[in-house]
C-alpha positions in Angstrom: -28.2 -33.4 -15.6 -27.8 -32.7 -11.9 -25.8 -29.6 -10.8 -22.5 -30.6 -9.3 -22.1 -29.5 -5.6 -18.7 -28.0 -4.7 -16.5 -30.1 -2.4 -17.5 -28.9 1.0 -16.5 -30.6 4.2 -18.5 -30.1 7.4 -16.2 -30.0 10.4 -17.2 -31.4 13.8 -17.6 -27.8 15.1 -20.3 -27.2 12.4 -18.2 -25.0 10.1 -17.9 -25.8 6.4 -14.5 -26.0 4.8 -13.3 -25.9 1.2 -9.8 -26.2 -0.1 -8.9 -24.2 -3.2 -5.6 -23.8 -5.2 -4.9 -20.2 -6.0 -1.6 -19.2 -7.7 -0.1 -22.6 -6.9 -0.9 -22.4 -3.2 -3.5 -24.6 -1.5 -5.7 -22.6 0.8 -8.6 -23.6 3.0 -11.6 -21.4 3.6 -14.0 -21.9 6.4 -17.5 -20.5 7.0 -21.0 -21.1 8.2 -22.4 -21.5 4.7 -21.3 -22.1 1.1 -22.2 -18.5 0.3 -19.8 -17.2 3.0 -17.0 -19.4 1.8 -17.5 -18.3 -1.8 -17.4 -14.6 -0.7 -14.1 -15.3 1.2 -12.6 -17.0 -1.9 -13.6 -14.0 -4.1 -12.1 -11.5 -1.6 -8.9 -13.5 -1.4 -8.5 -13.7 -5.2 -9.1 -10.0 -5.5 -6.5 -9.3 -2.9 -4.0 -11.6 -4.6 -4.6 -9.9 -8.0 -4.2 -6.4 -6.6 -1.3 -7.0 -4.3 -0.7 -5.4 -1.0 -1.9 -2.0 0.2 0.5 0.9 0.2 0.3 1.1 4.0 1.4 -2.5 4.4 4.4 -2.2 2.2 5.3 1.2 3.7 5.1 -0.4 7.2 7.5 -3.2 6.2 9.9 -0.7 4.7 9.8 1.5 7.8 10.6 -1.4 10.1 13.6 -2.2 8.0 14.6 1.5 7.6 14.6 1.9 11.4 17.3 -0.8 11.7 19.5 0.7 9.0 19.8 4.4 9.9 20.7 6.5 12.9 17.9 7.4 15.4 17.7 11.1 14.4 17.4 10.2 10.7 14.7 7.7 11.5 12.9 10.2 13.8 12.9 12.9 11.2 11.5 10.5 8.6 8.4 9.8 10.7 6.7 13.0 9.5 7.1 12.2 5.8 6.3 8.5 6.4 3.0 9.3 8.2 2.0 11.9 5.6 2.6 9.3 2.8 0.6 6.6 4.6 -2.2 9.1 5.4 -2.5 9.9 1.7 -1.8 6.6 -0.1 -2.5 4.1 2.7 -5.7 2.4 1.5 -4.6 2.3 -2.2 -3.2 -0.8 -3.7 0.5 -0.1 -4.4 0.1 -1.5 -7.9 -2.6 1.1 -8.7 -0.6 4.2 -7.6 0.1 6.3 -10.7 2.3 9.3 -11.5 -0.9 11.4 -11.6 -1.7 10.3 -8.0 1.7 11.5 -6.9 1.5 14.8 -8.8 -1.9 15.4 -7.1 -0.2 14.7 -3.7 2.6 17.1 -4.5 0.1 19.8 -5.6 -1.8 19.4 -2.3 1.4 19.9 -0.4 2.2 23.0 -2.5 -1.3 24.4 -1.9 -0.8 23.8 1.9 2.3 26.1 1.7 5.0 23.5 2.2 8.5 24.5 1.0 10.5 22.9 -1.8 12.8 21.1 0.7 9.8 19.5 2.5 8.3 18.2 -0.7 11.8 17.0 -1.9 12.2 15.1 1.4 8.7 13.6 0.9 9.7 12.5 -2.6 12.8 10.8 -1.1 10.7 8.8 1.4 8.2 7.8 -1.3 11.1 6.7 -3.6 12.5 4.5 -0.8 9.1 2.9 -0.3 8.6 2.2 -4.0 12.1 0.8 -4.4 11.4 -1.5 -1.5 8.2 -2.6 -3.3 10.1 -3.3 -6.5 12.8 -5.3 -4.7 10.1 -7.4 -2.9 8.2 -8.1 -6.1 5.1 -6.0 -5.3 5.5 -3.7 -8.4 7.6 -3.7 -11.5 7.9 0.0 -12.2 8.5 3.0 -9.9 5.8 5.6 -10.5 8.2 8.3 -9.2 10.3 7.9 -12.3 7.9 10.1 -14.3 7.3 12.7 -11.6 9.1 15.9 -10.8 8.5 18.5 -8.1 6.1 21.3 -8.9 7.7 24.5 -10.1 5.7 26.8 -7.9 7.0 25.6 -4.6 8.1 28.2 -2.1 11.7 28.3 -0.9 10.7 28.5 2.8 7.7 27.2 4.8 4.9 29.6 5.0 3.3 30.5 8.3 -0.1 29.8 6.7 0.6 26.0 7.3 0.2 26.6 11.0 -3.1 28.5 11.0 
């Protein structure tokens, strides 16, 4: 029996095109070869299964947050926002666990940050995760099971600056 060729359409510009239905959406993929199209389909399916990256959700939240709060509040939150995006940015938001957050808090503690700084960081993370829940990116907030480390200093150490 002959092997069935996938439906490929060659466009006038020379590119091949294939339409696929993924999660109820019809999507067209284009490429120079069948292999390239299949790679694009696999990458798209993986991205759909894993959901958005933390940095993408955090950016969406931050744009909304800027509109809701006073300028000084927004400006003060930039440090915590940037620190969270630097640490969790390339992780899929669905894959962030309480252990990852504890590790992040322990790193902040080892760098000499004060309890208030880490508490503010937790607030910003909580806002981002709540935004992700409301928008259907995750179902549970990983911060629910995390508390601040006990060994945090009351004030910022000068070691952070050297």
